Legacy VTK file of the C-alpha trace (Angstrom):
# vtk DataFile Version 3.0
C-alpha trace
ASCII
DATASET POLYDATA
POINTS 127 float
89.751 167.053 5.350
88.506 168.867 8.670
85.548 168.217 10.682
82.965 170.858 11.539
80.158 170.637 13.835
77.885 172.088 11.004
78.709 169.364 8.703
77.013 166.649 10.742
73.601 166.362 8.994
71.177 165.002 11.597
68.692 163.690 9.017
71.441 161.466 7.625
72.548 160.463 11.089
69.118 159.494 11.857
68.279 157.572 8.621
71.801 155.581 9.380
70.797 154.706 12.812
67.302 153.552 11.635
68.623 151.650 8.794
71.153 149.775 10.744
69.056 149.109 13.820
65.855 147.963 11.654
67.228 144.632 10.769
67.925 143.746 14.363
64.273 144.792 15.427
62.544 142.980 12.594
64.686 139.825 12.882
62.979 136.800 14.197
64.345 134.817 17.119
65.737 135.422 20.607
67.861 138.511 21.516
71.436 137.754 21.795
74.435 139.528 23.030
75.438 140.457 19.631
72.166 142.601 19.490
73.342 144.439 22.720
76.882 145.077 21.261
75.509 146.509 18.064
73.026 148.811 20.189
75.993 149.954 22.314
77.944 150.885 19.031
75.170 152.525 17.490
74.443 154.728 20.696
78.049 155.628 20.908
78.342 156.772 17.359
75.046 158.870 17.635
76.400 160.528 20.895
79.755 161.132 19.286
78.097 163.213 16.640
75.182 164.841 18.724
76.284 165.441 22.353
77.689 168.990 23.008
81.377 169.354 23.547
84.401 171.918 23.782
86.218 169.279 21.695
84.114 168.178 18.961
86.661 166.960 16.777
87.995 164.353 19.050
84.351 163.179 19.633
83.780 163.073 15.842
86.941 161.031 15.415
85.884 158.422 18.022
82.462 158.336 16.084
84.189 157.854 12.821
86.501 155.150 14.131
83.831 153.171 15.452
81.733 153.515 12.339
84.703 152.307 10.218
85.414 149.458 12.567
81.831 148.292 12.688
81.909 148.089 8.690
85.292 146.502 8.646
84.015 143.633 11.302
81.077 143.074 9.189
83.581 142.601 6.157
85.932 140.201 7.859
83.654 138.152 10.246
82.958 135.652 7.655
86.587 134.880 6.916
87.473 134.803 10.432
84.697 132.222 11.075
85.785 130.165 8.288
89.453 129.904 9.302
89.392 130.352 13.176
85.962 128.706 13.927
85.381 126.112 11.039
82.513 123.512 11.105
80.110 122.634 13.918
78.007 119.562 14.329
74.978 121.044 15.150
73.030 124.380 14.524
73.734 125.594 17.899
77.524 125.153 17.577
77.570 126.852 14.037
75.583 129.886 15.635
78.048 129.702 18.503
81.068 129.755 16.169
79.396 132.737 14.080
79.085 134.872 17.333
82.741 134.147 18.439
83.900 135.199 14.988
81.669 138.509 15.047
83.078 139.406 18.490
86.636 138.459 17.549
86.072 140.718 14.326
84.854 143.546 16.203
87.713 143.580 18.515
90.305 143.316 15.992
88.607 146.043 13.742
88.404 148.524 16.678
91.941 148.113 17.494
93.102 148.171 13.939
91.000 151.001 12.818
91.989 153.095 15.951
95.530 152.580 15.644
95.929 153.130 11.881
93.660 156.407 12.217
95.814 157.789 15.106
99.085 156.833 13.158
97.681 158.766 10.126
96.759 161.827 12.037
100.056 161.849 13.840
101.932 161.477 10.676
99.873 163.610 8.465
98.259 166.402 10.858
95.396 168.462 9.384
96.528 171.749 8.050
LINES 1 128
127 0 1 2 3 4 5 6 7 8 9 10 11 12 13 14 15 16 17 18 19 20 21 22 23 24 25 26 27 28 29 30 31 32 33 34 35 36 37 38 39 40 41 42 43 44 45 46 47 48 49 50 51 52 53 54 55 56 57 58 59 60 61 62 63 64 65 66 67 68 69 70 71 72 73 74 75 76 77 78 79 80 81 82 83 84 85 86 87 88 89 90 91 92 93 94 95 96 97 98 99 100 101 102 103 104 105 106 107 108 109 110 111 112 113 114 115 116 117 118 119 120 121 122 123 124 125 126
């Protein structure tokens, strides 16, 4: 599989960004640091696929890895919270544990997805 600059659909990218960010803008409650982290990730992914560059494939790889890590972090946040940060006596403690689990999941997944992606690229280079 190769990535070409012509293959990035701007409409699909715009819809993905809007769908992802819509939940955080209509959610009730105070803004938290997690909203900032998600905003930065979405911004970086968008820049990776839209900013002009002489090396678009490297930039696309970064965007792809961030997107995969974001999805993987959403997938493993609950098990990490249940195993590493169980319980909590108050609502505030439960919310704090959930935030810690989410940050841990994002860090783990960014490292894991980048490592596996780069290993795969070196082991099976594109033709």
